[in-house]
TORLO-390711 format. One line per 2 residues: number of its first residue (from 1); for each residue x, y, z of N, C-alpha, C, O. Coordinates in steps of 0.02 Angstrom, whole numbers, plus 50000, padded with zeros to 5 digits. Each point is the difference from the previous one (the first is absolute). Example, Ala and Ser with C-alpha at 12.3 -4.5 7.8 and 13.67 -1.06 7.14 Angstrom:
BEGIN
1 = 50660 49716 50390 49955 50059 50000 50045 50060 50000 50052 49999 50033 ~ 49930 50054 49931 50042 50059 50003 49961 50055 50037 50025 50055 50008
END
This chain:
BEGIN
1 = 55107 54690 54083 49990 49960 50067 49938 50013 50032 49967 50051 49990 ~ 50013 49893 50054 49957 50004 50037 50004 50035 50070 50023 49962 50043
3 = 49960 50104 49980 50027 50019 50059 49933 50029 50031 49961 50035 49969 ~ 50031 49947 50096 49952 50019 50055 50025 50055 50050 50037 49988 50047
5 = 49945 50059 49941 50032 50061 50051 49957 49991 50063 49940 50006 49988 ~ 50073 49984 50067 49969 50002 50062 50006 50063 50025 50056 50027 49999
7 = 49885 50007 50029 49991 50066 50009 49943 49999 50056 49967 49950 50011 ~ 50023 50121 50030 49949 50003 50051 50022 49964 50073 50031 50031 50044
9 = 49949 49904 49962 50020 49967 50068 49967 50021 50050 49944 50026 49998 ~ 50100 49959 50065 49943 50039 50062 50047 50026 50038 50000 49982 50058
11 = 50052 50066 49921 50021 50033 50064 49980 50080 49971 49976 50011 49944 ~ 50036 50033 50100 49990 50049 50013 50025 50053 49924 49973 50053 49984
13 = 50074 49919 49986 50001 50037 49935 49971 49953 49944 50032 49983 49951 ~ 49902 49998 50062 49967 49963 49960 49984 50041 49940 50007 49961 49953
15 = 49977 50092 50025 49966 50050 49963 50065 50027 49954 49994 50016 49941 ~ 50064 49986 50094 50063 50024 49965 50022 49941 49951 50015 50006 49940
17 = 49984 49942 50094 50011 49929 49955 49942 49980 49943 50011 49955 49959 ~ 49936 50077 50042 49951 50003 49954 50022 50043 49938 49982 49982 49944
19 = 50048 50063 50063 50021 50056 49967 50062 49979 49951 50009 50008 49939 ~ 50023 49966 50106 50061 49971 49985 50007 49941 49948 50028 50000 49946
21 = 49932 49942 50093 49970 49950 49944 49978 50025 49935 50027 49977 49949 ~ 49922 50072 50045 49958 50034 49942 50061 50020 49949 50007 49968 49948
23 = 50025 50073 50065 50067 50032 49983 50044 49939 49960 50021 50006 49942 ~ 49987 49948 50089 50056 49934 49991 49956 49972 49943 50027 49991 49945
25 = 49912 49995 50063 49949 49970 49943 50002 50025 49937 50005 49968 49948 ~ 49992 50088 50058 50011 50052 49931 50044 49978 49980 50001 49965 49949
27 = 50059 50053 50091 50068 50003 49982 50023 49927 49958 50035 50006 49949 ~ 49947 49935 50073 50025 49926 49983 49957 49997 49928 50027 49987 49946
29 = 49895 50029 50061 49969 49984 49930 50010 50050 49940 49978 49999 49942 ~ 50063 50046 50090 50028 50048 49945 50077 49964 49953 50024 50007 49944
31 = 49992 49956 50112 50063 49966 49977 49980 49917 49971 50044 49958 49987 ~ 49895 50031 50006 49977 49958 49953 49994 49920 50056 49989 49942 49983
33 = 50019 50079 50062 49974 49936 50055 49929 49993 50016 49964 50049 49992 ~ 50011 49892 50031 49934 49984 50009 50012 50011 50077 50049 49985 50034
35 = 49887 50047 49984 50005 50031 50088 49938 49984 50029 49947 50000 49969 ~ 50059 49984 50092 49939 49984 50034 49997 50045 50062 50054 49989 50027
37 = 49917 50049 50006 49993 50035 50065 49978 49957 50049 49950 49966 49986 ~ 50080 50025 50080 49965 49956 50028 50003 50043 50073 50053 50024 50019
39 = 49884 49984 50018 50027 50005 50083 49976 49952 50040 49941 49985 50013 ~ 50121 49986 50012 49998 49956 50058 49963 49995 50072 49999 49957 50045
41 = 49962 50118 49944 49965 50005 50063 49924 49958 49975 49960 49981 50043 ~ 50032 50011 49914 49938 49959 49969 50003 49931 49994 49952 49963 49990
43 = 50121 50015 50019 49994 49940 50020 50010 49953 49915 50041 50013 49956 ~ 49919 49944 50043 49994 49970 49924 49951 50027 49946 49992 49978 49943
45 = 49976 50078 50092 49958 50052 49957 50047 50066 49978 49977 50057 49995 ~ 50064 49932 49997 50066 50064 50018 50001 50028 49927 50031 50052 49992
47 = 49941 49924 49957 50014 50027 49931 49962 50075 49983 49939 50010 49994 ~ 50096 50023 50002 49978 50086 49996 49966 50019 49925 50028 49970 49954
49 = 49930 50064 50030 49973 50020 49930 50046 50060 49991 50022 50024 50053 ~ 49996 50002 49893 50028 50060 49983 49951 50061 50039 50019 50051 50030
51 = 49912 49925 49958 49945 50070 50030 50022 50022 50078 50013 50055 50025 ~ 49984 49873 50003 50024 50003 50077 50069 50045 50013 49998 50050 50036
53 = 50056 49930 49936 50058 50018 49980 49995 50079 50006 50027 50032 50046 ~ 49931 50000 49897 49984 50072 49970 49990 50030 50065 50028 50054 50009
55 = 49927 49915 50055 49966 50030 50057 50063 49996 50053 49976 50009 50055 ~ 50087 49982 49949 50044 50004 50026 50026 50076 50030 50011 50046 49962
57 = 49996 49959 50098 50019 50072 50022 50037 49993 50056 50008 49944 50026 ~ 50018 50110 49997 50059 50006 50035 49965 50015 50090 50036 50014 50048
59 = 49905 49980 49956 49971 50025 50054 50025 49935 50059 50004 49940 49987 ~ 50011 50097 50085 50021 49930 50039 49953 49973 50033 49953 50034 50021
61 = 50053 49901 49989 49970 49931 50015 49978 50028 50067 50031 50033 50042 ~ 49898 49942 49956 49973 50009 50090 50016 49950 50027 50019 49953 49964
63 = 49979 50042 50099 50016 49956 50051 49947 49953 49993 50010 49941 50012 ~ 49929 50080 49969 49948 49939 49988 50027 49976 49953 50025 49944 50006
65 = 49978 50082 49945 50025 49951 49941 50046 49942 50013 49982 49943 49984 ~ 50076 50069 50045 50048 49990 49995 49992 49930 50069 50034 49949 50002
67 = 49914 50070 50044 49965 49932 50044 49961 49952 49980 49977 49953 50032 ~ 50018 50067 49899 49941 49957 49949 50053 49936 49968 49982 49943 49984
69 = 50083 50085 50015 50052 49935 49958 50022 49939 50040 50003 50004 50061 ~ 50012 49938 49906 50019 49958 50030 50055 49974 49984 50000 49973 49944
71 = 50061 50025 50095 50083 49969 49953 49982 49932 49969 50041 49978 49959 ~ 49902 49982 50057 50005 49920 49957 49957 50017 49935 49978 49955 49965
73 = 50010 50118 50021 49972 50012 49925 50068 49994 49961 49996 49960 49954 ~ 50071 50072 50053 50047 49987 49976 50020 49931 49981 50028 49990 49946
75 = 49958 49961 50096 50016 49929 49989 49937 49963 49966 50007 49942 49980 ~ 49950 50082 50015 49948 49976 49956 50019 50023 49930 50007 49956 49957
77 = 50001 50103 50029 50017 50039 49919 50047 49953 49989 49982 49956 49961 ~ 50101 50037 50072 50042 49968 49973 50007 49943 49967 50034 49985 49950
79 = 49907 49963 50104 49983 49940 49981 49960 49983 49950 49987 49942 49986 ~ 49985 50123 49975 49941 49995 49959 50018 49988 49918 50054 50021 49979
81 = 49905 49949 49983 49999 50017 49925 50041 50068 49973 50035 50005 49950 ~ 49950 50046 50103 50025 50068 49980 50073 49995 49952 50020 50025 49947
83 = 50011 49922 50110 50077 50013 49974 50012 49940 49971 50056 49978 50012 ~ 49909 49989 49952 50011 49942 49952 50027 50036 49928 49973 50047 49970
85 = 50094 49912 50011 50031 50027 49931 50022 50076 50004 49992 50043 49957 ~ 50033 49963 50095 50026 50068 50006 50047 49998 49996 50029 49956 50032
87 = 50017 50096 49919 50078 50003 50001 50025 50033 50067 50043 49972 50034 ~ 49929 50087 49985 50029 50026 50049 49948 50045 50024 49957 50029 49966
89 = 50054 49973 50111 49942 50043 50023 50049 50057 50038 50046 49992 50040 ~ 49919 50080 49925 50034 50058 50013 49955 50025 50062 49939 50007 50006
91 = 50119 50006 50044 49988 49999 50051 49978 50096 50040 50039 50024 50041 ~ 49913 50006 49941 49977 50061 50011 49957 50014 50075 49960 50046 50006
93 = 50052 49917 50038 49978 50010 50066 50053 50020 50051 50053 49971 50013 ~ 49927 50076 50010 50023 50049 50050 49982 49972 50075 49944 49974 50003
95 = 50094 50026 50059 49995 49997 50062 49990 49930 50012 50015 49955 49961 ~ 49958 50040 50096 49991 49948 50037 49961 49940 49974 49940 50004 50011
97 = 50083 49935 49955 49975 49944 49992 50026 49983 49914 49996 49944 49975 ~ 50032 50116 49989 50000 50020 49944 50090 50013 49966 50028 49981 49948
99 = 49993 50057 50105 50069 50022 50009 50050 49975 50062 50050 50026 50025 ~ 49915 49914 49986 50051 49986 50095 50005 49939 49995 50008 49970 50053
101 = 49987 49979 49866 50019 49941 50007 49938 49950 50001 50005 49946 49969 ~ 49950 50067 50058 49941 49960 50004 49977 49982 49925 50003 49941 49982
103 = 49979 50100 49981 49985 49986 49909 50051 49958 49990 49983 49942 49991 ~ 50091 50073 50008 50048 49975 49979 50006 49922 50002 50010 49959 49956
105 = 49979 50033 50119 50028 49941 50036 49913 49945 49947 49998 49946 49971 ~ 49954 50102 50039 49947 49958 49957 50015 49976 49924 49977 49959 49960
107 = 50054 50068 50042 50010 50007 49892 50065 49935 49996 50000 49952 49962 ~ 50055 50066 50093 50040 49942 49991 49976 49920 50017 50021 49947 49976
109 = 49933 50064 50069 49969 49940 50027 49961 49969 49927 50012 49941 49987 ~ 49947 50093 49969 49969 49976 49956 50058 49985 49937 49999 49952 49962
111 = 50038 50090 50038 50068 49985 49951 49978 50051 49936 50014 49985 49941 ~ 49954 50070 50075 49999 50053 49947 50048 50064 50003 50012 50031 50052
113 = 50003 49979 49912 50059 50048 50005 49966 50086 49972 49960 50017 49957 ~ 50084 50022 50100 49960 50066 50002 50060 50046 50010 50055 49978 50018
115 = 49933 50095 49968 50050 50050 49999 50019 50022 50072 49969 49990 50052 ~ 50091 50045 49939 50030 50041 50061 50027 49945 50044 49995 49940 49986
117 = 50040 50088 50076 50022 49957 50045 49964 49930 50033 49938 49999 49998 ~ 50100 49935 50033 49962 49933 50003 49984 50015 50094 50025 50048 50030
119 = 49943 49913 49994 49976 49998 50046 50031 50028 50064 49969 50036 50039 ~ 50104 49943 49971 50037 50035 50058 50007 50056 49990 49968 50029 50042
121 = 50066 50018 49913 50012 50054 49972 49955 50023 50004 50015 50056 50020 ~ 49903 49940 49973 49958 50042 50007 49975 50001 50084 49980 50053 50024
123 = 50022 49897 50009 49989 49993 50064 50057 50065 50042 49983 50052 50028 ~ 50079 49923 49965 50058 50055 50028 49969 50048 49980 49963 50024 50043
125 = 50037 50010 49892 49993 50083 49994 49941 50021 50022 49982 50058 50005 ~ 49979 49884 50009 49934 50052 50025 49991 50003 50081 49953 50019 50035
127 = 50109 49957 49980 50016 50015 50080 50041 50030 50016 50057 49980 50011 ~ 49919 50089 49994 50053 50060 49986 50061 49979 50066 50061 49996 49988
129 = 49917 49995 50064 50068 49999 50056 50037 49929 49968 50061 49995 50003 ~ 49898 49953 49968 50071 49958 49982 50036 50027 49949 50059 49982 49999
131 = 49919 50067 49944 50028 50015 49950 50056 50062 50039 50060 50009 49992 ~ 49916 50009 50028 50047 50053 50055 50068 49964 50025 50058 50017 49989
133 = 49921 49938 50043 50053 49941 50030 50052 49993 49946 50056 50025 50006 ~ 49923 49933 49929 50057 49980 49951 50005 50084 49960 50034 49997 49948
135 = 49947 50052 50061 50024 50061 49968 50065 50000 50060 50058 50005 49980 ~ 49929 49989 50076 50072 50031 50043 50062 49945 49973 50058 50015 49988
137 = 49905 49905 50007 50064 49964 49978 50035 50010 49944 50060 49987 50004 ~ 49910 50041 49927 50025 50034 49947 50038 50065 50002 50033 50021 49953
139 = 49959 50010 50107 50034 50068 49998 49955 50058 49964 50028 50045 49969 ~ 49908 49951 50034 49948 50038 49961 49972 50040 50065 49976 49980 50053
141 = 50037 50088 49920 49984 50046 50066 49906 49986 50004 49962 49998 49953 ~ 50023 49995 50121 49935 50006 50010 49971 50039 50059 50050 50023 50027
143 = 49907 49992 50000 49971 50047 50053 50002 49962 50035 49973 49947 49982 ~ 50057 50055 50082 49979 49954 50079 49928 49997 50010 49958 50043 49985
145 = 50033 49899 50042 49929 49969 50011 49990 49976 50058 50047 49978 50033 ~ 49898 50022 49987 49973 49922 50061 49927 49978 49973 49970 50023 49952
147 = 50012 49931 50090 49934 49944 49964 49965 50005 50055 50027 49975 50049 ~ 49901 50059 49960 49971 49993 50060 49941 49945 49978 49992 49990 49939
149 = 49968 49978 50105 49928 49980 49985 49940 50049 50037 50009 50029 50054 ~ 49927 49973 49902 49955 50039 50015 49992 50002 50086 49974 50052 50020
151 = 50039 49913 50017 49983 50010 50083 50052 50030 50016 50002 50018 50059 ~ 50054 49998 49901 50062 50045 50036 49962 50053 50012 50010 50020 50058
153 = 49932 50027 49897 49975 50064 50004 49996 50014 50093 50014 50050 50034 ~ 49968 49906 49978 49989 50007 50092 50049 49988 50040 49999 50004 50061
155 = 50048 49982 49904 50079 49987 50048 50036 50064 49999 50045 50015 49961 ~ 49924 50033 50102 50053 50065 49983 50060 49979 50015 50036 50007 49950
157 = 49998 49963 50105 50074 49986 49983 50032 49993 49942 50050 50034 49988 ~ 49919 49910 49955 50049 49975 49932 49986 50076 49977 50047 50031 49974
159 = 49895 49999 50033 49993 50071 49948 50058 50052 50003 50026 50038 49959 ~ 49987 49946 50119 50057 50058 50021 50060 49985 49980 50039 50045 49985
161 = 49977 49892 50011 50065 49962 49978 49984 50009 49918 50049 50010 49963 ~ 49906 49989 50017 50003 50020 49920 50022 50074 49981 50042 50022 49961
163 = 49911 50006 50084 50030 50089 49983 50072 50024 50029 50025 50053 49981 ~ 50009 49901 50070 50062 50009 50000 50046 49983 49937 50047 50032 49976
165 = 49918 49892 49998 50070 49982 49954 49991 50033 49939 50049 50014 49966 ~ 49878 50003 50013 49992 50046 49925 49993 50077 50024 50036 50037 49966
167 = 49935 49989 50073 49995 50069 50012 49990 50053 49935 50014 49973 49946 ~ 49976 50060 50052 49969 50043 49955 49933 49994 49969 49947 49995 50031
169 = 50064 50006 49884 49940 49963 49960 50010 49930 49981 50055 49973 49990 ~ 49873 49993 50005 50004 49927 50000 49948 49991 49949 49955 50041 49990
171 = 50054 49899 49977 49951 49979 49958 49985 49915 50039 50036 49953 50016 ~ 49885 50066 49986 49979 49937 50031 49946 49963 49935 49956 50031 49970
173 = 50061 49903 50020 49966 49967 49942 49997 49929 50000 50049 49972 50024 ~ 49904 49992 49953 50008 49936 49991 50041 49973 49964 50020 50021 49945
175 = 50002 49912 50093 50056 49973 49975 49995 49968 49925 50044 49989 49959 ~ 49892 50003 50038 49983 49950 49930 49958 50030 49975 49959 49962 49975
177 = 50025 50117 50015 49963 49994 49954 50027 50074 49942 50058 50020 50007 ~ 49908 50007 49952 50037 50029 49944 49966 50065 49990 49960 50020 50042
179 = 50057 50017 49897 49949 50072 49988 49988 50039 50073 49943 50019 50013 ~ 50099 49989 50023 50000 50044 50073 49934 49974 50031 49974 50038 50041
181 = 49996 49908 49947 49944 49980 50053 50032 49993 50053 50051 49967 50013 ~ 49903 50079 50031 50010 49993 50067 50056 50045 50052 50012 50006 50060
183 = 50011 50021 49876 50072 50017 50032 49980 50092 50035 49953 50034 49982 ~ 50097 49984 50067 49999 50057 50028 50055 50022 50008 50040 49962 50028
185 = 49988 50123 49947 50060 50024 50028 49976 50034 50046 49947 50030 49988 ~ 50084 49977 50083 49989 50050 50065 50079 50006 50028 50053 49970 49988
187 = 49928 50084 50059 50063 50007 50063 49986 49948 50048 49950 49991 50035 ~ 50122 49967 49961 50020 49957 50060 49956 50022 50072 49955 49967 50025
189 = 50063 50077 49991 49974 50031 50056 49935 50008 50023 49989 50008 50059 ~ 49975 49990 49906 49931 50004 50002 49966 49935 50008 49985 49973 49947
191 = 49999 49992 50114 49994 49941 50019 49943 49979 49977 49997 49947 49969 ~ 49940 50100 50046 49944 49995 49968 49978 49976 49941 49964 49951 49988
193 = 50075 50109 49958 50006 49982 49930 50034 49916 49972 49980 49972 49949 ~ 50066 50005 50090 50041 49951 49998 49935 49937 50019 49977 49960 49959
195 = 50010 50043 50085 49934 49948 50022 49951 50010 49937 49990 49951 49964 ~ 49987 50092 50025 49942 50008 49934 50035 49966 49958 49977 49946 49984
197 = 50104 50081 49978 50014 49968 49933 50008 49913 49996 49997 49962 49952 ~ 50016 50025 50126 50019 49926 49995 49925 49963 49994 49989 49946 49973
199 = 49959 50098 50058 49932 49979 49995 49982 49980 49917 49984 49950 49969 ~ 50028 50118 50016 49979 49999 49920 50030 49945 49955 49967 49965 49962
201 = 50089 50031 50046 50054 49936 49975 49968 49952 50008 49987 49964 49952 ~ 49992 50022 50110 49987 49926 50040 49933 49975 49962 49983 49941 50001
203 = 49981 50111 49965 49931 49968 49963 50027 49953 49924 49966 49960 49967 ~ 50083 50054 50026 50029 49966 49928 50058 49945 50014 50030 49967 49958
205 = 49978 50033 50109 50061 49939 50010 50008 49981 50067 49968 50028 50044 ~ 50072 49927 49969 50016 49981 50060 50062 50024 50052 50011 49998 50060
207 = 50028 50031 49866 50072 50026 50022 50000 50075 49964 49976 50020 49947 ~ 50060 50010 50101 50026 50072 49989 50041 50025 49968 50022 49944 49987
209 = 50002 50079 49994 50071 50036 49982 50002 50066 50004 49967 50038 49965 ~ 50087 49985 50094 50021 50069 50012 50061 50001 49992 50041 49963 50026
211 = 49970 50100 49919 50062 50025 49999 50015 50080 49991 49958 50045 49999 ~ 50112 49960 49994 50008 50073 50016 49983 50040 49925 50012 49971 49947
213 = 49964 50086 50055 49974 50031 49932 50063 50019 49990 50047 50012 50039 ~ 49946 49989 49883 50085 50020 49967 49967 50067 49969 49948 49992 49968
215 = 50072 50057 50036 49973 50072 49958 50061 49994 49950 50057 49978 50010 ~ 49915 50048 49932 50034 49997 49938 49957 49999 49938 49940 50009 50007
217 = 50083 49982 49941 49959 49974 49946 49969 49934 49985 50017 49959 50042 ~ 49954 50025 49926 49968 49931 49986 50018 49974 49941 49981 50035 49954
219 = 50054 49907 50027 50013 49972 49935 49971 49938 49985 49979 49966 50047 ~ 50017 50015 49899 49997 49912 49994 50022 49982 49933 49997 50034 49949
221 = 50027 49901 50060 50044 49972 49937 49968 49927 49981 49989 49951 50036 ~ 50000 50057 49901 49957 49936 49973 50081 49963 49997 50055 50028 49996
223 = 49929 49893 50008 50050 49970 49980 49980 49950 49963 49958 49963 50025 ~ 50071 50017 49892 49974 49960 49958 50045 49938 49970 50038 50003 49952
225 = 49948 49949 50085 50069 49950 49970 50050 50014 50060 49993 49996 50061 ~ 50066 50026 49893 50047 50030 50066 50005 50057 49989 50045 50014 50040
227 = 49940 50035 49933 50002 50072 49971 49950 50042 50044 49941 49984 50006 ~ 50088 50069 50023 49956 50049 50024 49979 50064 49956 50042 50033 49968
229 = 49904 49979 50032 49965 50043 49921 50036 50069 50049 50051 50003 50034 ~ 49901 50044 49950 50024 50059 50013 49942 50005 50070 49948 49970 50016
231 = 50102 50098 50020 49964 50004 50064 49953 50063 49998 50010 50053 49971 ~ 49931 49924 50072 49950 50051 50004 50011 50034 50044 50041 49972 50036
233 = 49940 50088 49987 49990 50048 50060 49918 50015 49997 49963 50017 49954 ~ 50026 49967 50121 49924 50008 50006 49983 50065 50041 50036 50010 50050
235 = 49928 50025 49941 49990 50074 50015 49915 50006 50015 49961 50017 49955 ~ 50022 49969 50099 49938 50011 50024 49989 50082 49998 50045 50040 50013
237 = 49890 49979 49968 49989 50088 49988 49978 50004 50072 49982 50058 50014 ~ 50013 49900 50037 49973 50015 50054 49996 49935 50042 49978 49946 49981
239 = 50048 50069 50076 50004 49927 50064 50041 49949 49951 50027 50006 49945 ~ 49965 49948 50095 50025 49935 49992 50002 49958 49929 49971 50034 49958
241 = 50051 49909 50016 49987 49964 49944 49957 49951 50007 50009 49945 49976 ~ 49937 50073 50058 49950 49958 50027 49952 49965 49946 50014 49999 49940
243 = 49939 49976 50081 49941 49958 49960 49983 50047 49936 50013 49990 49941 ~ 49954 50066 50091 49971 50048 49951 50050 50028 49957 49985 49991 49941
245 = 50074 50042 50068 50039 50030 49948 50062 49941 49975 50058 50014 49985 ~ 49916 49928 50017 50026 49940 49960 49944 49985 49954 50012 49962 49953
247 = 49922 50064 50054 49966 49964 49945 49951 50052 49985 49940 49994 49987 ~ 50095 50056 50018 49934 50059 49982 50053 50051 49942 50057 50019 50014
249 = 49909 49993 49927 50030 50028 49924 50007 50069 50045 49956 50021 50037 ~ 50120 50016 49952 49993 50059 50015 50035 50015 50065 50030 50053 50008
251 = 49966 49898 50044 50024 50009 50080 50072 50012 50016 50027 50037 50040 ~ 49995 49919 49917 50081 49985 50003 50047 50020 49935 49979 49988 49943
253 = 50062 50033 50065 50044 50033 49926 50070 49935 50015 50031 49977 50048 ~ 49966 50015 49890 50058 49942 49987 50066 50013 49961 50002 50027 49945
255 = 50050 49950 50089 50043 50037 49947 50049 49938 49974 50028 49963 50040 ~ 49977 50029 49902 50034 49943 49952 50043 50010 49948 49975 50019 49948
257 = 50080 49974 50054 50036 49980 50048 50024 50064 50081 50022 50057 49996 ~ 49967 49914 50048 50016 50052 50063 50085 50036 50001 50057 49976 49996
259 = 49919 50083 50011 50067 50051 49986 50050 49987 50056 49996 50030 50053 ~ 50044 49932 49937 50050 49985 50052 50054 49987 49971 50000 49975 49943
261 = 50064 50040 50093 50060 49997 49954 50017 49926 49981 49964 49952 50014 ~ 50088 50045 49956 50008 49936 49969 50026 49947 50050 49994 49939 49993
263 = 50031 50088 50052 50043 49952 50069 49937 49985 50010 49976 49953 49968 ~ 49981 50085 50080 49938 49974 50042 49951 49934 49964 49977 49947 50021
265 = 50022 50093 49907 49958 49961 49964 50036 49926 49985 49967 49949 50012 ~ 50072 50048 49973 50027 49922 49983 50002 49975 50089 49982 49943 50013
267 = 50039 50101 50041 49997 49947 50051 49941 49978 50020 50000 49945 50028 ~ 49936 50090 49965 49924 49979 49993 49994 49941 49971 49993 49947 50032
269 = 50010 50058 49902 49994 49966 49963 50039 49906 50032 49976 49944 50006 ~ 50084 50082 50004 50033 49935 50018 49978 49973 50061 50001 49939 50006
271 = 49976 50104 50047 49964 49974 50044 49948 49963 49989 49991 49945 50025 ~ 49967 50088 49933 49941 49960 49982 50009 49925 49964 49961 49956 50015
273 = 50090 50032 49939 50015 49960 49985 50003 49946 50044 49970 49947 49993 ~ 50077 50072 50067 50033 49966 50050 49927 49962 50047 49999 49942 50019
275 = 49946 50107 49991 49964 49983 50042 49948 49943 49967 49979 49950 50029 ~ 50006 50070 49900 49963 49944 49976 50033 49916 50012 49977 49948 50023
277 = 50088 50072 49947 50041 49934 50017 50021 49977 50062 50032 49948 49999 ~ 49955 50081 50063 50028 49979 50054 49920 49971 50029 49999 49957 50043
279 = 49957 50062 49938 49929 49972 50013 49973 49945 49955 49944 49976 50010 ~ 50104 49999 49926 50001 49950 49978 49934 50021 49954 49958 49956 49992
281 = 50029 50112 49977 49928 50011 49953 50042 49973 49934 50061 50001 49993 ~ 49895 49980 49965 50002 49999 49928 49940 50033 49933 49940 50011 50005
283 = 50095 49995 49951 49965 50043 49947 50003 50058 50017 50047 50029 49973 ~ 49913 50013 50073 49996 50067 50009 49976 50023 50075 49950 49973 50023
285 = 50068 50052 49995 49970 50052 50073 50005 50064 49984 50023 50022 49948 ~ 49945 50025 50121 50026 50053 49997 50031 50024 50064 49965 49981 50047
287 = 50085 50053 49972 50036 50021 50048 49981 50064 50028 50003 50048 49961 ~ 49979 49962 50094 49987 50083 50031 50054 50016 50042 50039 49960 50024
289 = 49962 50110 49984 50083 50023 50027 49947 50060 50024 49941 50011 49983 ~ 50113 50026 50069 49997 50063 50028 50062 50030 49979 50047 49962 50013
291 = 49970 50088 49962 50071 50028 49989 50004 50071 50051 49976 50056 49989 ~ 50065 49920 50072 49993 50035 50057 50052 50082 49990 50036 50002 49951
293 = 49963 50030 50073 50024 50081 50001 50067 49984 49970 50016 50038 49954 ~ 50027 49915 50061 50069 49990 50008 50002 49953 49912 50056 49980 49982
295 = 49898 50010 49983 50003 49972 49944 50005 49933 50014 50010 49971 49947 ~ 49987 49991 50101 50008 49915 50010 49925 49987 50007 49963 50021 50045
297 = 50018 49928 49886 49958 49975 49993 49973 49947 50062 50040 49959 50024 ~ 49905 50045 49994 49983 49944 50074 49935 49957 49956 49951 50022 49971
299 = 50074 49909 50040 49940 49957 49955 49946 49988 50042 50006 49969 50053 ~ 49951 50049 49931 49911 49979 50035 49989 49925 49998 49997 49966 50052
301 = 49994 50000 49865 49961 49971 50000 50018 49965 49926 50033 50030 49957 ~ 49938 49889 50032 50004 49991 49930 49928 49973 49995 49968 49969 50042
303 = 50016 50049 49896 49923 49974 49978 50005 49953 49943 50021 50021 49946 ~ 49961 49911 50060 49997 49951 49956 49954 49997 49966 50009 49967 49949
305 = 49933 50059 50057 49944 50008 49958 49977 50064 49995 49947 50016 50028 ~ 50092 50036 49931 49994 50077 50017 49940 50008 49942 49984 49962 49955
307 = 49988 50112 50068 49938 50015 49954 50017 50002 49918 50053 50016 49973 ~ 49893 49966 50001 50026 50020 49922 49912 50042 49972 49970 49984 49949
309 = 50005 50072 50103 49957 50028 49955 50013 50053 49980 50055 50017 50023 ~ 49918 50030 49939 50014 50054 49946 50052 50040 50046 50054 50016 49975
311 = 49933 49998 50086 50051 50047 50042 50050 49966 50042 50023 50034 50046 ~ 50001 49893 49944 50045 49969 50030 50072 50006 49982 50004 50025 49944
313 = 50051 49963 50080 50055 50025 50008 50036 49952 49946 50031 50025 49954 ~ 49962 49904 50055 50030 49963 49945 49990 50005 49928 50044 49993 49958
315 = 49905 50018 50034 49986 50017 49915 50023 50075 49966 50007 50014 49940 ~ 50003 50035 50128 50033 50071 49986 50065 49987 49979 50019 50014 49943
317 = 50030 49948 50116 50067 49988 49991 49994 49963 49934 50029 50032 49955 ~ 49940 49907 50022 50022 49970 49956 49989 50049 49938 50050 49998 49963
319 = 49905 50041 50017 50005 50034 49958 50050 50043 50005 50035 49984 49953 ~ 49991 50061 50073 50062 50039 49997 50053 49970 49994 50053 50032 49995
321 = 49946 49878 50002 50050 49991 49969 49991 49943 49955 50027 49945 50003 ~ 49922 50081 49949 49981 49990 49947 49950 49929 49983 49991 49972 49946
323 = 49983 50013 50112 49961 49934 49987 49919 50012 50014 49980 50012 50057 ~ 49985 49984 49897 49945 50021 50001 49956 49960 50039 50036 49954 50019
325 = 49898 50036 50007 49975 49962 50034 49985 49927 49988 50023 49953 50031 ~ 49940 50046 49926 50016 49933 49956 50054 49953 50015 50000 49953 50040
327 = 50050 50069 49917 50064 49964 50009 50023 50004 50066 50044 49959 50014 ~ 49939 50079 50031 50014 49987 50075 49982 49947 50023 50042 49966 50030
329 = 49906 50016 49964 49942 49939 50011 50043 49944 49969 50022 49951 50028 ~ 49983 50064 49918 50049 49935 49938 50076 49979 50057 50022 49945 50017
331 = 49997 50119 49997 50060 49972 50013 49994 49976 50093 50046 49963 50016 ~ 49931 50043 50010 49965 49974 50072 49979 49945 49979 50021 49959 50041
333 = 49948 50012 49916 49983 49936 49973 50051 49967 50006 50004 49955 50042 ~ 50049 50064 49912 50049 49970 49976 50061 49981 50056 50029 49946 50007
335 = 49981 50119 50031 50039 49991 50047 49986 49940 50052 50042 49962 50023 ~ 49881 50038 49991 49976 49961 50047 49993 49922 49990 49983 49961 50045
337 = 50034 50017 49880 50010 49943 49985 50050 49961 49982 50002 49944 49975 ~ 50049 50104 50048 50075 49989 50016 50021 49956 50057 49993 50015 50059
339 = 50036 49927 49915 50026 49966 50047 50061 50046 50066 50025 49967 50046
END
């Protein structure tokens, strides 16, 4: 097949996307496909060489670099000859404009098939507050939350109300970003820290999610088609599972399969499949949980375009299920092409 891998993009997760895309390009070529790597941040000039791909790293994107990108470049890219005579686009973009329905809608309008969830499911899953509302409808446990705007950092009456409603330890993060970009964990009683956390998240979004922190174990489940793959437990050696701990070798231990009772394991896997379907996801996703002290899984979010780097969780879970990287990419394409 003729495959274009879209990678890079214009979100804070750009460099991780380059690493994911590089691995996917290699995996698909190993399966016999003709593959082009295309970075839509460059518009119609997005074709990347293997030499350029080899230089990709997990270094965080700077604010200056992000400011240099234009969303219109995605339109130019999708409308360009780069996508002529393509059987399918493998979306390896993460975060805004790649995982939130924007690129999916452009590809739909051009009539080009692509991997993963469609425009609506991608947009809903990227909106953490909307996702939580659907979790509640579907009976999926999720942490209590509120949504604020950047200007609310100065609204002391509102912050007092939030402290009363949530109390204890809380998480503040952008409502529409991934890879723990802009995330802070703090004590709700520390008003100054709460203001600072809202302002930090506001660097990446106009909608900020504040939710009750769930103490316990961190779990993730890959859903492939209609099946849940083995559960992974994530255990950072220090601190939280932030950007550095995610993308630096040796900073986090992964237990696959997770050491769980059969009852808890089956329940987590069932909830993951339910979350995948209730959001309307297609082909594959990764569903993140906290397992609280009472062994109750609390669902955090669904990732419709999860990482595919050498440290990423989806390939790890697939390997445990007996699916190697190349065949995994092939299976995602097959599932995505199903009506």
